[in-house]
N, C-alpha and C positions, 0 to 999 in steps of 0.2 A: 777964291781961297776960302776954305771952310774953317771958321774960327771956333766952332763948337768943340768942346773937349768931351769926348765920349768916355764912358766908364770902361768899355772893353771893345777892342777891335781884334778881329781874328783874320790872320793872313792865311789864305788857302782854303779850298772847299772840297777836300777829299773826306774820307770817313772821320779823320781826326778833327778837322775843322767843323764839319757838320755836327758831330756829337758835342763838341765844345759849344757850338751855337745853341743847340737844344737846351743844354744844361744852363748856360748863361742866361738865355732868354727866360727860362722858368724861374730863375733867381732874380728876375726883374732888373737885369743888368743892361738891357736894351742893346744887345751886341750888333755890330756892323761887321759883315763878312766881306772882305775884299777878295774876290774869287780868283784873281790871277788870269793868266792867258789860257789856261786849260781848266775851266770850271769842272769840278767833279773829280779831278785828279786822275790817277792811272786807271781807275775802274771804268773810265769812259771809253777805254780801248779794250775792255775785257767783255767778251760776249756772254759768258755764263759764269756765275758765281755760285758754286755748289756748297760752300762751307761756311756761309754766314748764317748764324743762328736765326731761326724764325722763318726761314724760307725752305720748307720741306721739299719743294719741287725745284729748287734753284731759282735764280733770278738773274736777269741780264744786268751787267755792270751799270750802264746808264740808267736803267730803271731803278736800281737800288739807290743811286745817288739822287735821282729825282724824288723818290719817296722821302729820303732824309731831308732834302731841301724843303719840301712841302711841310714836313713836321716842324722844322726850325722856323719857317715863316708863320706857321699857325700860332706860335708863341711870341711872335713879334720881331723876329730877326730881320734885319735889313740886309740886302745884298747889292753889291756894285761890282760889275765886271771890270776891275781895274788891276793893272799890273804895277806894283810898287817898285819904283826905281831907286829910291834912296831913303834911308831912315836916320833919325837922330834920337839919341837917348838923353833927354834933358833930365834935370833933377826930379821934377814932379810930373813930367809928361813924356810920352813917346810920340815922336813926330814922323809921319810917313808922307812921302811925296810920290805921286804917280798920277798919270792921266791928266796932267795939268792942274791937279788939286793938291791941297795939303790937308792931311787928316791928323787929328790929335786925340790922344787917349791917355787914361791913367794906367790901364793894364793892357798888355799886348800878348796875344797867344799866337805863336809862330807854328803853323802847320802846313808849311810849303812843300813838304814831301821830298822825295828823291826820285830821280829819273834813271831808269835802266839805261845802261850803255848799249848801243847797237853798233853793228858794223857800218851802217849807213847805206845799205843796198836799197835800191828802189823796190825790189821784190820783197825785201824784209818788211818794209813799211806797208806795202800793199796787202800782205798776207797776215798782218798782225790781227790776232783774234780768229784767224782761219787756219790754225796749225802752227803759227809763229807766236812764241811766248817768251817771257823773261822770268817766269816764276813756276818752278816745277811743283811746289806744294799747292799752288793755286790751280794748275791746269793738268797736272800729271794724270789724273784719273781719266781724262778724255782720250788717253792714248793707250788704253788697255789692249794688249796683244798686237801692238804696232811697233814698227821700227822708228827710232828717234835719233836725231842728230843734236849733239850738244857742242857749242863752240866755246872754247876757253881752256885755260891750263892751270888756274889757281884753285884755291879751296872752294870757292863758289861753284866752279864747274864740276869738281869732284863730288861735292855735296848733291848737286842737281843730278848728276849722272847716277850716283848710287841710289838716290831716292827714286829715280825713274825706272830702275830695274824692277821695282815692285809692280810695274804696269807693263812696260814694253818687253818685247821679245829680244830685241837687240838695241844697244845704245852705242852709237858712234860718237867718240869724243874727238873732235877736230881741233888740232892745236898747231899754231904756226911755227913752233920750234920742235926740237927733237927730245926735249925733256920738259917736265912740268915745273911750275912755280909753287904748286901746292905743298903743304906740309908733308913730311914723311909719312905720318899716320894716314892722312887722307889718300896719299899716293898708293900705299900698300893695300888699303881697302879696295881701291878701284882696280888695281892690278890683279887682285885675287878674285874679282867678280867675273865669272865666265860670260856674263851677258854684255860686258863692256869691251868694245874694240877700239883701239886708238888709231887715229889717222894722223901721222906725224908730218911735220914740215909742210903743212897744208893750210890754205885759206879758202873760205867759201866765197865764190864769185857770183853765185846766183841761187836763189831758192825757186824751185820749179813748182808750178801749180797755179791755181786760181782761187779766188774767194768762193766760187761755187763748189769746186771739187776738193779744196783744201791743199795742203802741201803734198807733193808727189815725189819729191826728191831734192837733192842739193847738188850743185856743180862745184867741185873742189879743184884747186890748182896747187900742185906741188911747187913750193917756192924755190926749191933747189934745181929741179929739172925742168920746170915750166909745163910739165905734163898735166892735162886736165882729165878728170874722170867724173862720172855721175854716180852718186850714192842714192839708192832707193830708200826713202823714209817717208813717214806720214806726219812727223812732228819735228819742229825745229826750236831749240831753246838757246837763246843768247845768254851766256853765263860769264860775262866779262866785267861784271861789277855794276855798281850804282853810283850816281853822283848826287849828293844832297843839294837841294836848291837853297843854298845859304850864301851865295856870292855877295848879296847886298849887306850881309852882316859881318863880313870879314873885318877884323880889327876892332869890332864893337862888342863882341861877345865871345866867351870861351868856346872853342871847338877842338875836336881832335884833329890828328894829322890829315884825315880824309875829308874834313869839313863838316862832320856831324856835330850838331850843337850838344854840348855837355849839360846834363841836368843833375841836380843834387839827388843823392840816394832817396828812393821811395817818394819822389815828388817830380813835378815838372818845372820846378824853379831853375832858372838859368843863373849865370854869374851876374846878371843885371837885375836888380830889384824891380818887380812889376812886369817882368818879361818871362813868359813861360813857353815851353816847346813841347809839341806833341806829335805823335805819328812818325813816319819814316824819316823826318828831318833830324830825329834824335835816336832812331832805332835802326841799327844796321844788322841786327841779328834776326828778328822775326819777320818784319815787313809784311804783315798780314792786315787785311781790312779790319778784322775784329780786334787785334791788338792796338791798331791805330785808333779805333773808336774808343777803346778803353782809356788810352792816355789822353784823348780829347776830353773825356769826362773828368779825368784827374785835373787837367789844366783849367777847366772851368771852375771846379771846386777850389783849386789853389788860388785862382784869380779872385773869386768871391771873398775868400778869407783875407787875401791881401788888401782888397778894397775896404773891408770892414775894419781891419787894423789901421789902415790909412786914415779912415774917418775918425777913429778914436784919438788919433794924434793931432788932428787939425783943430 
């Protein structure tokens, strides 16, 4: 059992957590990062990042996260690959349990991110980063002059499909029902776009291709007739939403109906004093590496000020 009470613990090691670690370490807060079960976050399954400032030629997702980690370590950040299973918010401490250990801190930065929802196909997992994606704004550029399949029927799917028409020659929107869940405005925009073709009452049963040659098509099944067809495409985007990784905080901290942590305006302060949230765990709109990094910086600065005010009252 670890009895030491740390100044700051950061949960999660994506762009938000890493940036928070860099700023906290430079402020002599001696942060500990508990990396979770997927160190580096979603960028670890992203082959090329073309839109992160400072990398003119682009950078591989894992390489970007490794550079961030080295930078945080250079200023004294400690890392442990631990998955926190339970938390307690006591009056003057935040207590975390995981990996058979107990961790205590005065300030906690939550940057556990959000996970894209997938259909759960073996081919979907095998081809992630090889033509399979869950972020059009991240990867759409790679599919210029190609045919693309988008799965989903909500606002996310319509936003992704419309965005992808800037690059692709044809966008197939595959939806398991015969009408969309998206808002009327988003539906009308998609229906008016000549590049978008809807494939109704259908589900994807397999993504065709290999890591070497990329996506070559998708196999779809009509849920009403049982008929199967193959659609030729070179890109596949899952657009069925995201799930914030906030399950261990349920009932302890204010969240919205989808499970995203609520933060106070123009800050990363949550409903619990001394607890801050950064990155995709509280951002369901932008979900970009650079915006996550920005809120990671904010969280570290907020935590530093909180600790300074705490010291003045003790």
